[in-house]
C-alpha positions as CSV (number, residue, x, y, z in Angstrom):
1,F,0.0,0.0,0.0
2,S,1.1,3.5,-0.4
3,L,-1.3,5.9,1.3
4,A,-3.9,3.4,2.6
5,S,-5.2,4.2,6.1
6,V,-4.6,1.7,8.9
7,S,-8.4,1.2,9.1
8,R,-8.5,0.1,5.5
9,I,-5.5,-2.1,5.9
10,K,-7.2,-3.9,8.8
11,L,-10.0,-4.9,6.5
12,I,-7.6,-7.6,5.2
13,K,-7.6,-10.1,8.1
14,N,-4.7,-12.2,7.0
15,L,-2.3,-9.4,6.2
16,N,1.0,-9.5,8.0
17,E,1.6,-6.0,9.3
18,N,5.3,-6.5,9.1
19,C,5.0,-6.5,5.3
20,I,3.3,-3.1,5.0
21,Y,5.4,-0.2,3.8
22,F,4.1,3.3,3.7
23,L,5.7,5.3,0.9
24,N,4.9,8.6,2.7
25,G,4.8,10.8,-0.3
26,Q,7.7,9.2,-2.2
27,P,6.9,9.0,-6.0
28,K,5.2,5.7,-6.9
29,S,6.2,6.2,-10.5
30,D,9.9,5.7,-9.7
31,V,11.3,2.2,-10.0
32,R,14.1,3.2,-7.6
33,I,11.6,3.7,-4.8
34,F,10.3,0.2,-5.4
35,E,13.8,-1.2,-5.3
36,K,14.4,0.7,-2.0
37,V,11.2,-0.8,-0.6
38,K,12.2,-4.3,-1.7
39,K,15.6,-3.8,0.0
40,D,14.1,-2.4,3.2
41,L,11.7,-5.3,3.4
42,N,14.3,-7.8,2.3
43,I,12.1,-9.0,-0.5
44,I,13.9,-11.7,-2.4
45,S,11.0,-13.7,-3.9
46,N,8.5,-12.9,-6.6
47,N,5.4,-13.5,-4.6
48,W,5.1,-10.0,-3.0
49,I,2.0,-8.0,-3.8
50,Y,1.6,-4.3,-4.5
51,I,-1.9,-2.9,-4.1
52,D,-2.9,0.5,-5.5
53,D,-5.6,2.3,-7.4
54,S,-3.1,4.1,-9.7
55,P,-2.4,2.2,-12.9
56,I,0.9,4.1,-13.3
57,A,2.1,3.1,-9.9
58,L,1.0,-0.5,-10.6
59,R,3.1,-0.4,-13.8
60,T,6.1,0.6,-11.8
61,G,5.4,-2.2,-9.3
62,K,5.2,-4.7,-12.1
63,L,8.5,-3.4,-13.6
64,S,10.0,-4.1,-10.1
65,G,8.8,-7.7,-10.2
66,L,5.9,-7.4,-7.9
67,I,2.4,-9.0,-8.2
68,T,0.0,-6.1,-8.8
69,I,-3.6,-5.6,-7.7
70,M,-5.6,-2.7,-8.9
71,K,-8.3,-1.6,-6.4
72,V,-10.7,0.2,-8.7
73,N,-12.6,3.2,-7.5
74,K,-14.5,6.3,-8.9
75,I,-11.3,7.9,-10.2
76,F,-9.5,4.9,-11.6
77,G,-11.7,2.3,-13.2
78,E,-12.3,0.1,-16.2
79,R,-10.8,2.5,-18.8
80,E,-7.5,2.9,-16.9
81,Y,-7.4,-0.9,-16.2
82,K,-7.7,-1.6,-20.0
83,Q,-4.9,0.9,-20.7
84,F,-2.5,-0.7,-18.3
85,I,-3.8,-4.3,-18.3
86,S,-0.3,-5.7,-19.0
87,S,0.9,-4.3,-15.7
88,I,-2.0,-5.4,-13.6
89,D,-2.3,-9.0,-12.4
90,Y,-5.6,-8.6,-10.6
91,K,-8.4,-6.1,-10.6
92,V,-10.6,-5.9,-7.6
93,K,-13.5,-3.9,-6.1
94,S,-13.3,-4.9,-2.5
95,F,-10.8,-5.7,0.2
96,K,-12.4,-9.2,0.6
97,Q,-11.2,-9.9,-3.0
98,I,-7.7,-8.7,-2.0
99,E,-7.7,-11.1,0.9
100,K,-8.5,-14.0,-1.4
101,I,-5.7,-13.1,-3.7
102,I,-3.2,-12.9,-0.8
103,N,-4.3,-16.3,0.4
104,Q,-3.9,-17.6,-3.1
105,V,-0.4,-16.2,-3.5
106,N,0.6,-17.4,0.0
107,N,-0.6,-20.9,-0.9
108,H,1.3,-20.7,-4.3
109,N,-1.9,-21.3,-6.2
110,P,-1.9,-20.3,-9.9
111,R,-3.3,-16.8,-10.6
112,H,-6.7,-16.4,-12.2
């Protein structure tokens, strides 16, 4: 997550809070920021998930080797998803859907 509130993050019951990194205003369009996050969190595998509503940020996350989830909203929706579909692994409308994907990735199940 980048700017998600703690209350929103708590909607995902199985989320390990040690794996949350707040970007605190750092540019989500800069691959170097994602590389710094990966280093800070000691990310060495490819099953880490980046969740955002911004398709440009998700593109950067994908370029950094992360699994990407687009949380659609009133600002970023179907049109933006279609423009950046190659950078988005999953598109969701709810935090419950995100939780299912996290469980899927944690259990190494194939993506849908």
